[in-house]
C-alpha positions in Angstrom: -4.7 15.1 -3.7 -4.7 11.5 -3.2 -5.4 9.9 -0.5 -2.9 6.8 0.8 -2.7 3.7 2.8 0.5 2.2 4.0 1.1 -1.5 5.6 3.5 -2.0 7.4 5.2 -3.2 10.8 8.2 -1.3 11.5 7.1 2.2 13.4 10.0 4.2 12.8 9.6 3.9 8.9 5.7 4.5 9.4 7.6 8.3 10.6 9.6 8.2 7.8 7.1 8.2 5.6 5.0 10.7 7.9 8.2 13.4 7.7 8.7 12.5 3.6 4.9 13.4 3.0 4.9 16.2 5.5 7.2 18.2 4.2 6.6 17.8 0.3 2.6 17.1 1.1 1.1 18.3 4.1 -2.5 18.4 3.6 -1.8 14.4 1.6 -4.5 12.2 3.3 -2.8 9.3 4.7 -3.2 5.9 6.5 -0.7 4.1 9.1 -1.5 0.3 9.3 0.5 -2.3 10.8 -2.0 -4.7 10.1 -3.3 -5.5 6.5 -6.5 -7.6 8.1 -7.8 -4.6 9.1 -7.6 -2.4 6.0 -8.6 -5.4 3.9 -12.3 -4.8 6.1 -12.1 -1.5 5.9 -12.0 -1.9 1.7 -14.8 -5.0 2.1 -17.2 -2.3 4.4 -16.7 0.6 2.4 -16.1 -0.4 -1.5 -19.5 1.1 -3.1 -18.1 4.6 -0.9 -15.5 5.7 -3.3 -14.9 9.0 -1.2 -14.3 7.0 2.0 -11.6 4.3 -0.7 -7.6 5.0 -1.1 -6.0 6.2 -4.8 -3.0 3.9 -3.4 -1.9 1.6 -1.5 1.4 0.8 0.1 2.3 -2.6 1.3 5.3 -4.8 3.1 5.7 -8.0 1.6 7.3 -9.5 5.7 5.7 -9.1 8.7 4.5 -11.3 11.3 1.0 -12.9 11.5 -1.2 -10.8 8.3 1.8 -10.5 5.3 1.9 -9.0 2.4 1.3 -12.1 0.7 -1.6 -12.5 2.5 -2.1 -9.3 2.2 -2.3 -9.3 -1.2 -4.5 -12.7 -2.1 -7.2 -11.4 -0.1 -7.0 -8.3 -2.0 -6.8 -10.4 -4.9 -10.6 -11.5 -4.3 -12.2 -8.5 -3.6 -10.8 -6.0 -6.1 -13.0 -6.0 -8.7 -16.3 -5.0 -6.5 -14.3 -2.4 -5.5 -16.4 0.9 -7.0 -12.8 2.5 -7.8 -9.1 1.7 -9.0 -6.8 1.1 -6.0 -3.0 1.2 -7.0 -1.3 -1.0 -5.1 2.4 -1.1 -4.3 4.8 -3.7 -2.8 7.8 -1.4 -0.6 10.1 -4.4 0.8 13.2 -4.5 0.9 13.1 -7.8 0.3 15.8 -7.9 -3.4 14.6 -11.5 -3.9 13.6 -12.0 -7.8 11.2 -14.1 -7.5 9.9 -12.5 -4.9 9.4 -9.3 -7.4 8.6 -12.0 -10.0 5.6 -13.4 -7.9 4.5 -9.4 -7.1 3.8 -8.8 -10.4 1.4 -11.8 -11.3 -1.2 -9.9 -9.0 -3.4 -7.3 -11.9 -4.0 -4.6 -9.4 -0.5 -4.6 -8.5 1.1 -1.8 -10.1 5.1 -1.9 -9.2 7.5 -3.8 -6.9 9.5 -0.7 -4.9 12.9 -2.3 -2.9 12.8 0.2 -0.2 14.4 2.6 1.1 11.1 4.5 -0.9 12.4 8.3 -1.9 11.1 11.7 -2.5 11.5 11.0 -6.3 9.6 7.0 -6.0 7.4 8.8 -3.7 5.9 12.0 -5.8 5.4 9.7 -8.4 2.4 7.3 -6.5 1.6 10.5 -4.9 0.9 12.3 -8.6 
């Protein structure tokens, strides 16, 4: 079992991913957040508590106020001090090759996934 955090501003997308996870992984620990700032604060407070930290984070790029870029920049400042390797996946509807390439400049980003997230991709992320 892995622990997931999903950061996205779309309530319907949260619901879709919840249903996908529930159907295949009913015991999966998942936190859904609209605010990446809160996740950064949580990670900073708990950076030495491996049992509380997620195994992976799914983050959307285009969100109001604190967007995915803000999250990636903030995570970039703390990820080396976190005592657990966290896989970060950018999940976005953008197909802009410049945005895709830019996400790959962050050493902690595992992959860029173009929405919608399929069950096959979710399976690869979870396990």
